[in-house]
C-alpha positions, 0 to 999 in steps of 0.5 A, spaced: 507 595 513 512 594 507 509 591 501 513 585 501 511 584 509 504 585 507 506 579 501 509 575 506 503 575 511 497 574 506 501 568 504 503 565 509 494 566 511 493 562 504 497 556 506 495 556 513 487 556 510 490 551 504 493 546 510 487 546 514 483 544 508 485 537 507 480 532 508 479 529 514 480 522 516 477 519 522 478 512 525 473 508 525 470 503 530 473 496 530 471 490 535 479 487 534 484 490 538 491 492 535 494 487 538 489 482 534 491 486 527 498 485 528 497 477 531 493 476 525 498 480 520 504 476 523 501 470 521 498 472 515 506 474 513 509 467 515 505 463 510 507 469 504 514 468 506 513 460 505 508 460 499 510 467 495 518 467 492 521 473 495 525 477 491 533 477 496 536 483 491 540 488 495 538 495 492 530 494 491 531 491 499 534 497 500 529 502 496 523 499 499 525 500 505 527 507 505 521 510 502 516 505 508 521 508 513 519 515 510 512 514 510 512 511 516 515 516 520 510 521 517 503 517 520 499 523 523 500 523 532 493 520 531 493 514 527 500 512 531 499 504 533 504 503 537 504 495 537 504 496 530 511 493 526 512 495 520 516 491 514 517 491 506 519 486 502 519 484 494 516 478 491 520 476 485 513 475 481 512 479 474 504 481 476 503 489 477 500 487 485 502 490 492 499 488 499 499 491 506 497 486 512 494 488 518 499 490 523 504 493 518 507 487 514 507 490 507 510 486 500 510 489 494 511 485 487 517 486 483 513 488 477 510 493 480 517 496 482 518 495 474 512 499 472 514 505 476 516 510 472 519 514 479 520 514 486 514 517 487 510 512 484 512 507 488 511 511 494 504 512 492 502 505 491 506 504 498 502 509 502 496 507 499 497 500 502 500 504 508 494 507 510 489 501 509 493 498 515 494 504 519 486 504 518 486 498 519 481 496 514 483 489 514 481 487 521 474 492 519 472 487 514 473 482 518 468 486 524 462 486 518 462 478 519 463 475 527 468 474 531 473 468 527 479 465 530 485 469 527 488 463 524 484 461 520 483 469 518 490 468 516 489 463 511 484 467 508 488 473 507 493 469 503 488 466 499 486 473 497 493 475 495 495 469 491 488 468 487 486 463 481 486 456 484 491 455 488 488 461 492 483 457 492 485 452 496 488 456 501 482 459 503 479 452 504 483 449 507 481 455 513 474 453 517 471 460 515 467 463 510 470 470 509 471 468 501 478 471 498 475 477 498 478 479 504 483 484 502 478 486 497 476 493 499 470 497 498 470 503 495 470 508 501 475 504 504 479 506 498 477 512 498 480 513 505 486 510 503 487 514 497 486 520 501 490 519 507 495 516 502 496 523 499 497 526 505 503 522 508 506 523 502 506 530 502 508 530 509 514 525 507 516 529 501 513 526 495 508 529 490 501 527 492 499 527 484 504 522 483 499 517 486 495 517 481 499 518 476 502 511 478 495 508 477 494 511 471 501 508 469 499 501 471 492 501 469 496 502 462 500 497 463 496 491 465 494 489 458 487 487 456 486 483 463 487 489 466 492 489 472 492 485 478 492 490 484 486 496 480 482 489 480 482 488 487 482 496 489 476 498 485 475 505 483 471 510 488 469 514 483 473 519 479 480 516 483 485 521 480 480 528 480 480 526 487 487 525 489 489 531 485 484 535 488 486 533 495 494 534 492 492 542 491 490 542 499 497 539 503 504 542 502 509 538 500 515 538 506 521 538 503 524 533 498 524 525 499 531 523 498 530 516 494 530 518 487 538 514 487 535 509 491 529 508 485 535 508 479 539 503 482 534 497 484 531 498 477 537 498 474 539 492 478 532 489 476 533 489 469 539 485 469 535 480 472 533 474 469 525 475 469 520 474 474 515 468 474 508 469 474 503 467 480 501 461 475 508 459 474 510 459 481 503 455 482 504 450 477 512 448 479 510 448 487 504 443 484 509 438 480 513 438 486 
């Protein structure tokens, strides 16, 4: 066998070993059905769209839709839920925040996109949030308590998203005691979302290291109070090292084609009036 052929065989073997070494994430037992995830997420998303100011800007909408669709297309088969309906919308708020609801709806604050330095960093946050959805972490949280009424949980979800005084009012309007921490996952769930998100990013053509870079970016830009997104996403322990280690065990398939969409969105956002804070929106609504 020629030396070049031998090298090619060795490289292929090493690659297969590397790809096979990625962390295996096992779905957890959930007392809710996927259909209940969908119902809960749909109810909570309707409240989000009613209470929070959505950004209706075509370039930004196109960016999150392209990235979201690309990531969803690469969800591993064992995690696919035919009943789930994924959607991606931007909220016109200044805070660096993003969240995804059971069954598929995802919302990103404008501040999150403005904080990102590349489309891959946006994809990192979206892949992380998408992983919470496909691992069904939201209803797993609820399963730890008892079988609550889905409509009541929706109010608690929105309370956790909005936060502050307004969030407390929304949560108190629900007849259950989940508190405002429904979407504030524990470290193990965060670890799972980091690792599965990194794997999905690689399958979709994004460098998973950019997820770790995005966490560092938003931490640096969060100011003295810290970014809202990181405050509700506890560090599962050396997050950056763990993501970069996982990135070394997966192969980036091709190259994502969303860089131009990111630049178009950033250019359009720069020409818009500054986004309000959630406190400003809450005060304006309270004064009506």
